[in-house]
FIDO-166263 format. One record per residue (C-alpha): residue in one letter; x, z, y. Coordinates in nm, 4 decimals. Example, Ala and Ser with C-alpha at 12.3 -4.5 7.8 and 13.67 -1.06 7.14 Angstrom:
FIDO-166263
> A  1.2300  0.7800  -0.4500;
> S  1.3670  0.7140  -0.1060;
END
This chain:
FIDO-166263
> M  1.7840  -0.3564  0.8517;
> K  2.0684  -0.5782  0.7352;
> K  2.3731  -0.3606  0.6856;
> N  2.6022  -0.6561  0.6239;
> N  2.5365  -0.7968  0.9706;
> L  2.6072  -0.4605  1.1277;
> V  2.9372  -0.4377  0.9423;
> F  3.0270  -0.7905  1.0524;
> I  2.9785  -0.6993  1.4172;
> I  3.2058  -0.3952  1.3908;
> V  3.4725  -0.5935  1.2064;
> L  3.4475  -0.8724  1.4643;
> V  3.5132  -0.6243  1.7443;
> A  3.8169  -0.4984  1.5552;
> L  3.9554  -0.8502  1.5106;
> L  3.9091  -0.9382  1.8766;
> F  4.1468  -0.6644  1.9810;
> A  4.3766  -0.6428  1.6788;
> S  4.6284  -0.8852  1.8302;
> S  4.6885  -0.6392  2.1155;
> C  4.7435  -0.3306  1.9042;
> S  5.1233  -0.3509  1.9199;
> L  5.1314  -0.3622  2.2981;
> K  5.1585  -0.0046  2.4216;
> E  5.2730  -0.0393  2.7833;
> I  4.9285  -0.0220  2.9511;
> E  4.5835  0.0434  2.8085;
> V  4.2636  -0.0514  2.9883;
> K  3.9519  0.1316  2.8738;
> A  3.6345  -0.0795  2.8573;
> S  3.2804  0.0123  2.7584;
> P  3.0995  -0.3075  2.6626;
> S  2.7463  -0.3272  2.5334;
> I  2.7050  -0.5812  2.2549;
> Q  2.3567  -0.7204  2.1910;
> T  2.3255  -0.9453  1.8901;
> P  2.0425  -1.0663  1.6631;
> I  2.0555  -0.9211  1.3141;
> T  1.7738  -1.1005  1.1329;
> K  1.4532  -1.2964  1.1752;
> D  1.2165  -1.3164  0.8834;
> V  0.8603  -1.3204  0.7482;
> I  0.7314  -1.0792  0.4842;
> L  0.4111  -1.1753  0.3017;
> L  0.1534  -0.9119  0.2159;
> M  0.1935  -1.0175  -0.1476;
> D  0.5530  -0.8896  -0.1242;
> L  0.4387  -0.5499  0.0038;
> I  0.1349  -0.4760  -0.2130;
> D  0.1129  -0.5277  -0.5902;
> I  -0.2230  -0.7069  -0.6024;
> E  -0.2025  -0.7681  -0.9777;
> T  -0.1702  -0.3950  -1.0466;
> I  -0.4688  -0.3197  -0.8197;
> E  -0.6796  -0.5755  -1.0068;
> N  -0.5756  -0.4416  -1.3464;
> T  -0.6556  -0.0862  -1.2350;
> L  -1.0041  -0.1869  -1.1239;
> K  -1.0670  -0.3665  -1.4524;
> E  -0.9454  -0.0680  -1.6519;
> S  -1.1718  0.1685  -1.4585;
> F  -1.4855  -0.0004  -1.5883;
> Q  -1.6086  -0.0534  -1.9389;
> P  -1.4684  -0.3549  -2.1283;
> Y  -1.7587  -0.5815  -2.0334;
> A  -1.6775  -0.5800  -1.6621;
> Q  -1.6059  -0.9142  -1.4927;
> L  -1.3885  -0.9064  -1.1811;
> T  -1.3939  -1.1892  -0.9244;
> R  -1.2084  -1.2123  -0.5939;
> T  -1.4687  -1.3135  -0.3348;
> S  -1.2757  -1.2826  -0.0074;
> N  -0.9167  -1.2680  0.1115;
> Y  -0.9984  -1.0905  0.4402;
> P  -1.0840  -0.8240  0.3950;
> L  -0.9693  -0.8518  0.0354;
> T  -1.2918  -0.8116  -0.1632;
> Y  -1.3690  -0.8070  -0.5323;
> S  -1.7048  -0.8459  -0.7021;
> I  -1.7336  -0.6569  -1.0295;
> E  -2.0243  -0.7026  -1.2650;
> V  -2.0684  -0.4446  -1.5383;
> S  -2.2876  -0.5459  -1.8308;
> I  -2.4773  -0.2363  -1.9423;
> F  -2.7128  -0.3759  -2.2110;
> N  -2.7788  -0.7231  -2.3433;
> A  -3.1111  -0.8262  -2.4973;
> G  -3.0191  -0.7107  -2.8478;
> E  -2.8979  -0.3720  -2.7226;
> I  -3.2207  -0.3190  -2.5268;
> L  -3.4217  -0.3803  -2.8451;
> K  -3.1977  -0.1429  -3.0376;
> K  -3.2496  0.1279  -2.7749;
> L  -3.6264  0.0801  -2.8079;
> G  -3.6168  0.0744  -3.1869;
> K  -3.7674  -0.2750  -3.2036;
> E  -3.6628  -0.5957  -3.3721;
> D  -3.8381  -0.8310  -3.1321;
> F  -3.9680  -0.8141  -2.7746;
> K  -4.3086  -0.9268  -2.9054;
> Q  -4.3428  -0.5804  -3.0586;
> I  -4.3149  -0.4138  -2.7162;
> S  -4.6356  -0.3119  -2.5406;
> Q  -4.6868  -0.2863  -2.1657;
> G  -4.5496  0.0434  -2.0378;
> T  -4.2376  0.2431  -1.9361;
> Y  -3.9682  0.3456  -2.1844;
> N  -3.6485  0.5495  -2.1650;
> I  -3.3401  0.3675  -2.2902;
> I  -3.0834  0.6247  -2.1724;
> S  -3.1457  0.9978  -2.1726;
> S  -2.9446  1.2938  -2.0430;
> D  -2.8516  1.4072  -2.3937;
> S  -2.6644  1.0806  -2.4480;
> P  -2.5425  0.9394  -2.1109;
> T  -2.3569  0.6076  -2.0814;
> S  -2.0238  0.5746  -1.9012;
> L  -2.0374  0.3364  -1.6073;
> L  -1.6821  0.3741  -1.4794;
> S  -1.3975  0.6182  -1.5181;
> F  -1.0992  0.6956  -1.2970;
> S  -0.9946  1.0154  -1.4727;
> E  -0.7786  0.8836  -1.7555;
> I  -0.5789  0.6035  -1.5931;
> D  -0.2915  0.5791  -1.3491;
> L  -0.4626  0.4888  -1.0225;
> G  -0.1401  0.4178  -0.8387;
> I  -0.2063  0.3413  -0.4729;
> L  -0.5841  0.3687  -0.5280;
> K  -0.5465  0.7430  -0.5823;
> Y  -0.4896  0.7918  -0.2094;
> I  -0.7567  0.5508  -0.0814;
> N  -1.1046  0.6301  0.0492;
> F  -1.3186  0.3187  0.0658;
> I  -1.5394  0.2815  0.3735;
> S  -1.8238  0.1205  0.1766;
> L  -1.8831  0.0102  -0.1828;
> P  -2.2208  -0.1619  -0.2224;
> A  -2.3691  -0.1610  -0.5734;
> T  -2.6907  -0.3099  -0.7121;
> L  -2.8723  -0.2524  -1.0421;
> L  -3.0061  -0.5774  -1.1909;
> I  -3.1957  -0.7153  -1.4852;
> K  -3.1015  -1.0805  -1.5288;
> E  -3.3012  -1.3647  -1.6826;
> A  -3.6228  -1.1670  -1.7232;
> E  -3.9654  -1.1651  -1.5590;
> G  -4.2134  -0.8793  -1.5322;
> I  -3.9515  -0.6171  -1.6209;
> S  -3.8133  -0.3489  -1.3873;
> I  -3.5563  -0.0738  -1.4338;
> E  -3.4516  0.2529  -1.2709;
> A  -3.1498  0.4726  -1.3358;
> T  -2.9984  0.8066  -1.2429;
> L  -2.6233  0.8201  -1.1942;
> T  -2.4259  1.1432  -1.2281;
> Y  -2.0805  1.2191  -1.0893;
> C  -1.8621  1.5286  -1.0709;
> N  -2.0754  1.6493  -1.3641;
> E  -2.3507  1.7810  -1.1406;
> N  -2.4494  1.5431  -0.8581;
> N  -2.7226  1.2838  -0.9122;
> L  -2.8103  0.9564  -0.7443;
> K  -3.1280  0.7553  -0.8087;
> V  -3.0783  0.3803  -0.8311;
> E  -3.3611  0.1269  -0.8268;
> Q  -3.3529  -0.2331  -0.9359;
> N  -3.2398  -0.4851  -0.6693;
> K  -3.1934  -0.2096  -0.4082;
> E  -2.8380  -0.1892  -0.2814;
> V  -2.6775  0.1550  -0.2682;
> D  -2.3421  0.2627  -0.1263;
> L  -2.1289  0.4258  -0.3942;
> S  -1.8201  0.4897  -0.1800;
> D  -1.8790  0.8666  -0.1736;
> L  -1.9029  0.8688  -0.5511;
> I  -1.6002  0.6536  -0.6212;
> N  -1.3880  0.8245  -0.3561;
> T  -1.4086  1.1403  -0.5668;
> H  -1.2050  0.9612  -0.8354;
> E  -1.4206  1.1103  -1.1098;
> D  -1.6193  0.9659  -1.3976;
> I  -1.9565  0.8142  -1.3124;
> K  -2.2201  0.8048  -1.5838;
> I  -2.5710  0.6723  -1.6221;
> E  -2.7603  0.9918  -1.6966;
> E  -3.1008  0.8328  -1.7389;
> M  -3.2447  0.4812  -1.7392;
> S  -3.6040  0.3689  -1.7767;
> I  -3.7375  0.0196  -1.8300;
> K  -4.0893  -0.0895  -1.7409;
> F  -4.2655  -0.3872  -1.9021;
> E  -4.5481  -0.5449  -1.7041;
> E  -4.8293  -0.7482  -1.8576;
> G  -4.7067  -1.0952  -1.9494;
> F  -4.3365  -1.0104  -1.9205;
> S  -4.0825  -1.2642  -2.0455;
> V  -3.7246  -1.2330  -2.1710;
> S  -3.4579  -1.4568  -2.3212;
> K  -3.1556  -1.4197  -2.5422;
> N  -2.9489  -1.3999  -2.2185;
> T  -3.1457  -1.1121  -2.0662;
> T  -2.8980  -0.8533  -1.9406;
> I  -2.9104  -0.5204  -1.7593;
> A  -2.6087  -0.5033  -1.5286;
> M  -2.4726  -0.3383  -1.2185;
> T  -2.2738  -0.5282  -0.9589;
> F  -2.0162  -0.3689  -0.7294;
> E  -1.8513  -0.5025  -0.4151;
> F  -1.5031  -0.3649  -0.3444;
> P  -1.4053  -0.4620  0.0104;
> F  -1.0576  -0.3263  0.0814;
> K  -1.1522  -0.1568  0.4069;
> F  -1.0277  0.1964  0.3617;
> T  -0.8579  0.5053  0.4948;
> T  -0.5753  0.6956  0.3265;
> T  -0.5667  1.0645  0.2436;
> E  -0.1879  1.0950  0.2802;
> D  0.1219  0.8863  0.3456;
> I  0.1692  0.6316  0.0655;
> E  0.5273  0.5243  0.0021;
> L  0.5595  0.1482  -0.0474;
> Y  0.9379  0.1160  -0.0405;
> S  1.2553  0.3227  -0.0425;
> N  1.6160  0.2047  -0.0537;
> K  1.7315  0.5289  -0.2187;
> A  1.8063  0.3672  -0.5549;
> D  2.0038  0.0867  -0.3879;
> I  2.2393  0.2920  -0.1714;
> G  2.4776  0.3888  -0.4477;
> E  2.8215  0.4742  -0.3117;
> E  2.8051  0.2345  -0.0183;
> D  2.8893  0.3368  0.3365;
> I  2.6992  0.1852  0.6288;
> F  3.0292  0.0448  0.7648;
> R  3.1940  -0.0083  0.4241;
> R  3.4324  0.2781  0.4999;
> K  3.6209  0.4862  0.2510;
> K  3.7796  0.8258  0.2969;
> D  4.1170  0.6641  0.3568;
> S  3.9908  0.4018  0.6074;
> G  4.2650  0.2911  0.8470;
> D  4.3131  0.4203  1.2020;
> D  4.1858  0.0972  1.3609;
> M  3.8510  0.1237  1.1852;
> K  3.8316  0.4937  1.2661;
> D  3.9042  0.4340  1.6352;
> I  3.6335  0.1678  1.6573;
> I  3.3713  0.3844  1.4862;
> N  3.4635  0.6832  1.7023;
> G  3.4306  0.4609  2.0085;
> I  3.0634  0.3886  1.9450;
> N  2.8576  0.5704  2.2084;
> S  2.5247  0.3949  2.1690;
> L  2.3517  0.2390  1.8700;
> K  1.9981  0.1040  1.8905;
> V  1.8006  -0.1437  1.6839;
> Y  1.5118  -0.3361  1.8430;
> M  1.2293  -0.5081  1.6585;
> D  0.9582  -0.7443  1.7827;
> Y  0.6848  -0.8122  1.5295;
> L  0.3464  -0.9720  1.4626;
> N  0.1581  -0.8045  1.1780;
> T  -0.1516  -0.9771  1.0346;
> T  -0.1689  -0.7912  0.7020;
> G  -0.4506  -0.5573  0.8074;
> L  -0.2188  -0.2673  0.7256;
> F  -0.0092  -0.0383  0.9444;
> F  0.3347  0.0718  0.8298;
> K  0.5373  0.3815  0.9059;
> I  0.9133  0.3233  0.8952;
> N  1.1122  0.6420  0.8378;
> I  1.4929  0.6531  0.8777;
> R  1.7021  0.9519  0.7660;
> G  2.0730  1.0159  0.7433;
> W  2.2170  1.0104  0.3904;
> E  2.5347  1.1826  0.2723;
> V  2.6497  0.9472  -0.0015;
> N  2.8930  1.1720  -0.1888;
> K  2.6413  1.4564  -0.2182;
> Q  2.3409  1.2245  -0.2659;
> R  2.1267  1.4167  -0.0215;
> E  1.9676  1.3873  0.3206;
> T  2.1694  1.5076  0.6158;
> D  2.0576  1.7652  0.8706;
> S  1.9682  1.5121  1.1400;
> K  1.6059  1.4752  1.2408;
> P  1.4398  1.1632  1.0920;
> I  1.3149  0.8947  1.3267;
> E  0.9823  0.7198  1.2665;
> H  0.7847  0.4334  1.4121;
> I  0.4461  0.2909  1.3135;
> I  0.4150  -0.0865  1.2949;
> F  0.0720  -0.1827  1.4277;
> K  -0.0567  -0.5380  1.4902;
> E  0.1843  -0.6638  1.7549;
> D  0.4461  -0.4801  1.9541;
> S  0.8132  -0.4046  2.0075;
> V  0.9819  -0.0882  1.8849;
> V  1.3235  0.0659  1.9376;
> F  1.5026  0.2563  1.6621;
> D  1.7353  0.4850  1.8541;
> L  2.0137  0.5578  1.6069;
> N  2.2080  0.7640  1.8596;
> Y  2.0683  1.0709  1.6828;
> F  2.2917  0.9853  1.3878;
> L  2.6166  0.9003  1.5684;
> K  2.7808  1.2408  1.5247;
> E  2.7092  1.2343  1.1515;
> I  2.8215  0.8712  1.1171;
> K  3.1602  0.9633  1.2635;
> E  3.2052  1.2843  1.0649;
> I  3.0593  1.1993  0.7229;
> I  3.2308  0.9334  0.5126;
> P  3.0762  0.7604  0.3258;
> Y  2.7481  0.7637  0.5212;
> N  2.4323  0.5594  0.4958;
> F  2.0672  0.5489  0.6000;
> L  1.7760  0.6400  0.3757;
> I  1.4930  0.4056  0.4738;
> S  1.1335  0.4434  0.3571;
> I  0.8204  0.2457  0.4399;
> Y  0.4777  0.4087  0.4124;
> L  0.1126  0.3429  0.4688;
> P  0.0501  0.6349  0.7035;
> E  -0.2341  0.8791  0.6491;
> S  -0.5341  0.7580  0.8442;
> S  -0.8874  0.8487  0.9527;
> N  -1.2127  0.6739  1.0384;
> E  -1.0553  0.5713  1.3691;
> F  -0.7616  0.4220  1.1814;
> I  -0.9047  0.1863  0.9195;
> Y  -0.7101  -0.0568  0.7041;
> E  -0.8528  -0.4030  0.6277;
> L  -0.6373  -0.5736  0.3686;
> N  -0.5702  -0.9398  0.4505;
> L  -0.4375  -1.1168  0.1435;
> D  -0.3178  -1.4095  0.3580;
> G  -0.1464  -1.1771  0.6057;
> E  0.2216  -1.1449  0.6835;
> V  0.4683  -0.9605  0.9034;
> K  0.6831  -1.1799  1.1264;
> Y  0.9716  -0.9972  1.2881;
> I  1.2993  -1.0383  1.4678;
> I  1.5540  -0.7574  1.4811;
> W  1.8570  -0.7244  1.7031;
> M  2.1091  -0.4524  1.7739;
> D  2.2410  -0.3006  2.0952;
> L  2.5856  -0.1500  2.0369;
> G  2.7684  0.0449  2.3071;
> I  3.1370  0.1054  2.2377;
> D  3.4387  0.2423  2.4222;
> I  3.7494  0.0383  2.3464;
> N  4.1107  0.0865  2.4524;
> I  4.2579  -0.2598  2.5156;
> P  4.6386  -0.2681  2.5451;
> I  4.7741  -0.5193  2.7984;
> E  5.1397  -0.6320  2.8169;
> I  5.3042  -0.6454  3.1612;
END
């Protein structure tokens, strides 16, 4: 909400009637309702969500050999390929110098006494990802540029749960990754068939798809104006504001803000408005008002709840926060990187004014 426009409206009302203030013979009381646009704008998803931080967090969660590629903007999806062993590392695990020395058969290259880290969420700042539960996270174990060779692995998570993974068979790892714990390869076996072939580019890898279709475990704050309020009053008042300004503010009997919007971000937003006592830097006793911004709708922010405080507390302001609200499986986010929020906001101000008229 644009405070400067709101102040302008109040000052304009004062100026309209200032020329009559010296005329005291007769006063006519009027109660106009002023409806005026405040702002019309577009907010891009890129302005609401720090995509670069999300990408860096995903990269940091995997071992250094992970390659991250954005594969879709809606829903925002990343493909991550984690290189587990290259050809030389496979030979080292088998204690061989050349693949020609390897006979047909099955060999262990990772054992439970020396597991390999696949990804780790435990030692980094997850930011917004800490409160996200992904709906699905497909993963596939691969051996690349090889023939006649197959692999199997056992993943462990939460230090006790196991999951068998077979080559080229997609598995859903959302339950694992939603725990925000380390995931390790507990065991891995490699099987060489008769006549197998390899190259210097042979690689054992695991690919992950991260589609940003998710639920949230709690409200996630995206924005707050708390640091920007400072000592400012919503109407630019000071303790010693003149009588004219005081009379106008006291004459306000209705204050509502309307918003029409079209939201294509794939997210829903909860807007929370609370009263703020500037001098004491604390919330007031009034009940907060909240609205959730869905895909397309109109909402009314009824600020009448705050009128008594506005008139009695100087300086006074609003504490405004925007959240991703806690959700469930019936309330799923699908992040659209090309999305935006188009909105128009206007105000409905009801005010009692004493207009002096000369006769």
